[in-house]
N, C-alpha and C positions, 0 to 999 in steps of 0.2 A: 504493499500499499504506499502512496505518495503521502509524504508529510510537508516537505518543504515545495514552496513555488520559487522563492528566490534566497537561496540558503545566505548569499552574499550579505543580505541585510542583516545578518547577526555577527558578521566578522567585525574585529578590533578597529580595522582600518575603515570602514563604512561610516558615513557621516548622513545622518538622516537630515530630513527636510525641515525637522523641528526637533526640538528637545524638551518634551514635557518636564515642567517644574523647572526649568531654567530660563524662563522669560524674563524675570527681573534682571540676572545677571547679564543676559544678551543686551538688555536693554542700557544697561551700564556701560557695556562696552561701545555700543553704538554712540553714546553720549560722550564718552571720554575721547572718541576718535573722530567726532563729528566734522572738526575742522579740517582733519587730514583727509576725510572722504568728499569734503565739499571744495579741496584744493586750496583753501583758505588759512593753512595752517603757519603759525609764526613761531611755535616752539616744538621741540620734539617730545612727543606725547610718550609716557612711561607708564605701563600698568603691571603692577604684580597680581598674580592670579594663584590662589592657594587652596587646599582642600586634600582630604584623605584619598586613598586609592578608591576608584570607582564612583568618584562623584563627578565625572564628566567634564575634567579640566581640558583634555585635549580635543575632545570633541565638540565643546562650546567655541573654543579658539579657530578651530578649524572651519565650524559653521559660521562663525562671524566673519572670518578672512572671506569666505567665498561671498556673503552677502554685501560686506563691503566693498568688495571688487566690483560686483554687479551694478550696485548703487552708484560708485564713482564713475562707472563707464556710461549710465545714463545722464550723469551731470556734464560729461565730457572730460573727465579727469583721469589721468592715467596711473591708476593704483595696482601696484604689486604686493601680492601677501606671500610671504616667504616662511615655511615652517622649517625648524632646523631643531633634531633632538640632540641635546648636548651629551647624551650618553655616548652618541656615536661621533658628533663633532665636540671634541674636548678642550680644542685650543682657540685662541683669537685667530690663527690663521685658518684653521679647518672650517670656522665658522664664517669667516669672511670669503672663503675660497667656495662654500656652499651658497652664499647670497650671491656672489659673483655669477656661478654658474647658473643658478634659477634665472637671474636677471637676463643673461645671454650667455650661451654655451660658448661664445667665441672670445670672451674674457678669459686673458690667460692668468693664471695665479703664479706659475711657475718663477723662481727667481726673484720675486718682489717680496720686500718687508710688509709687516702687517700694516705700517701706515701708508706706504706706496699701494698696497692693495685696496686700502679702504679710500683712498683718493681716486683710484680707478672706478670704484663703486659708485662714488659721488659724482664723479664726472658723467659716468652714465646716464645717472638718475637726471642731472642738470641739464645735459645737452638734449633731452627728451621732455623735460618739464614735468618729469615723473615722481611718483612718491612710493615709500615701501613701508609697509607694515611688517616686521620681522618677529616672528614668535618662537621664543627659546624655551624649549621644553624640558624640564629635568634640570634646572640650573644650578641645582644645588651642587652636582657634580664638578661645577666651574670654580667653587671656592676652594677647593683643595689644590688648585694647582699653583705652581709657584709664580707665573706671570699673572698680573692682576687683569684678567678678563673684563671684570665687571668696570674697573676704573677707566680702561678703554672704551668700552662701550659706551658709558655715561657721559664721556667727554667728545664723542663722535661730532665732528663737523664744528665744534665750538671756535676753532680758528677760522672758520671761513663766514664772512659776513653776509650771508645768503640765506634763502629760505630753506628751512630744516628739511631734509629729503627722506630721514629714516626716524621711524617711530618703533617703540619696541614692547613687546608683551611678553613678560616672564612668568614661567608656571613651574611650581615646586609643590612638592607634597608638605615641606617643612619650613613654615616661615621663620622659624629660630635661626636657621642657617645665616641669615643676614646680619644676625648679632656679631658676626666675626669679621664683618667688614668695617672699614674706617669711617668715622662719622660724616664725612662729606660725601663719600660714596653712597653710604646707606641712605643719607637724608634725600640724596638725587633720585634713588629708586622707590623709595618706600610712599612716595606721596599720593598715589592712587592705588588702593588694595582692594581686590574683590575676592571674599571669602566663598567658597562652596561648602554649605553645610551637607553632611551625610543624608541620604535619602530616607525618608520613613517608610514604614511597610505599605502604605496607602499609595505613596508617591511610586514606590516600586512595582506596585499592582498596575497602575496607569503607564509606567515605561513599558513593562513586559507585554501589556496587552498592545500597546502601539507598535512594537517591533515584530510580535506576533502575527498583527495584522499584515504588515509588509513582507515577512518572511514565510509565512507558513499557508497551507491550503485552507481555506475558510472552515472554521468550526472542528479542526482536528485537536486543537487545545481545549481539554476540558477545563470547566470554571474551577473545579475543585484544583486541578492541577496549577492552574494559574495564581489561585490564592496560596497554594502551598509554597509555589516558587517565591513569591512575595514575602511570605512568613519567613522562610529559611534564608534569603539574602537579606531581609530585615536586620535580622541580628548583626550584619555587617555594615548595612547601611550602603552597600555596593552594587551599582547598577551593572558593572562588568561582570561581577559573580553570578548574578540574576540572568545575564544574557547567556553567560557559559552554560548554566544549568539547563536554561531552554533549549540551545541547541543540542546539547549531550542527551537530554532527554527525547527531543525528535529524533535523534540517531538510533536510540535505543527502540523507539517505536518502529522505524522502519526496519530494525534488524530483525524485529519480531513478528514483521508483517501486521501490526496493529493498526487500525484504522482511525485510533484516538491516542493522544498522549496522555497516559493515566498518571495518578499520584504516585504509583509504583515507579513508573520511569523517571519521575521526578527524584523518587528517593535514591534510585540508582546513580542517576547522573549527579546527586548531591554527594553522594559518598564517593565518587569517581573524581569529583573536582578538588575536595580536599578531605582525602581519606584520614582515618585515625592515624595518629602519629605512633609509629613503632621503632624500636630500637635502631633498627638498618637505617631508617631515615634520619636519625640524629648522627650516627656515624658517617653519613654521606656528607654531612656539613663541614665547613671548614674548621680550622681550630678556634679563630677568632669568633665566628658565628656559635659555636658550642660555648665559648667563654662568655659571650654575651647573654645566650639563654641560661647559664649557669647562673649568673648576675641577676637576670631577671627573676628565676625562681626563688633566690634566696630573698631578693628585696620584697617579694609577695607572700613569704612564708607566714608573715604576721597576721595575715587576714586582709590585706589590702587588694583590691580590685585592679588598681591601676598603679603605675610609678611614671613620672615624667621622663622624657628622652633626656634630658640634663641630668636628672638624679640617677638614672640607669646608667649613664655614661661613667659618672664616679665610680659606683658600685663595680662597673667592667674593669675600671682600671685597678681597683683593689684585687678583684680576681686574677688579673693578669699578673699583677705582683705576686700573688700567692703561688701561681702556677709559672712564675719564672718567664714571663712572656711580655715584650715590650709591647704597650698598648698602641692601639692605631689613632691617628688623628680624628678629630669629632667628625669631619666629612666623610671619612672612610667608615667610621663607626655607623653613621646614618645609612651609608650604602649597604652595610650588612642588614640593618634594620628594616631596609625597604626589601630585600630579598626573602628575609624571614616573614614577612608579611605577605610578600607575592607567594610565597609556599604555604601560607595558611597556619603557619605555626605560631605567629603573633598576631596581635591586633593594634594599628597604630590608629588612634583617634585624635583629631585636631580639634580643640575646644576654644571658646571665645570666654575669655576672662576680664571683660570689661577694660578698663584702664591699663591693666597688664597685658593685653594684647591677646595673641593666640599662643596656646601651648601644645605640646604633643604628648598625649598619654600612651603608654604601652601595657597591654594586658595579655593575657594567657587564656584564652577561651576554651582550647581543646584537650588540655591535658593537666591532671592534679599537679601542684608545684612539688609535692614530695615525691611523686614518681618521676618526675623530670629531674629533679635535683640529684636524685640516687643513680638514675641512669648515666647523665652527664658526668657525676664524679668518676663513676667507673669507667666511661669512654677515655675521659681525660688522663685519669692515671695510668690506663693501658697506653695510650699514646706516649706518655713521658717514658713507660719502660721501654719502648720500641725505638725511641730517640736516642 
């Protein structure tokens, strides 16, 4: 039996025509960049977009980019939208090379300094009277680099007394990462901030229903299955997780020749996305990921549900000292946290705390801390004997 009418509509790369429950944030992006879209900008606009995994950060920015380019075209403005994943393009030069290639594949980057390459990009835009909105995703990986990418990007074009041609959107899961920057760079980056809250169960229900209507044959998704997906994913507030469950449940239904996606298919899908954590899963992790988890298990043994990322980093350094391991810098530590979150072992939750801004809280939803502590200590002691 067929389940899917357009499977691609559930892929991570697909950008839907609308994003349910992100209308307010989309309107904010339109407002921040209105002068750029109109071709009347006199300053370089910079916006920081932050939120937990699965809150739609990348999808929102890409959707805004396509809308902005179309609207600018109707107004006779040459606007380019360029998306760069900083986990792939990790240096100033590779970022500038990506921008140059997106603008015109004929722009050569070989043999030029960062400054020279950037001026080539500016010359290209100025010669055409064009503007560019550059979206830098996962910018937290840039903070750990020896070169000051942020300083360079926030000073772009200041030496030219001309119309600013490039504006920035920076996307990150961890807003605290910017505390590591110097005051002048931080102040120039953090003027316009958009926070994406985690989705509620009701919102995830709407999101899954909308994407199911796009991707599935009509009426194959049972109402009970739809609600179960929203309930399961609602514990994480994660739309990416919800859509992954929907896709996998559809695959289970197809494999069984079922005419419907049943709740049992959803349960099978959920178990396959984030299976119960076993010892072999822990052994597969890197030593520093194991040390971070050990620090987390100890921090939560007093009965706490969460610990802040900053507090966990201090606990991690103590565990490293105990096991005679040199601790990694905070930005590398944060990369480990992200991977553990992606694997479903931990949960990172970003909360608003009023005047204190946003803080990242880490929890352990899927395994008792006592069991995790014992398993990790055994694994780490065995690792030390082998060393």
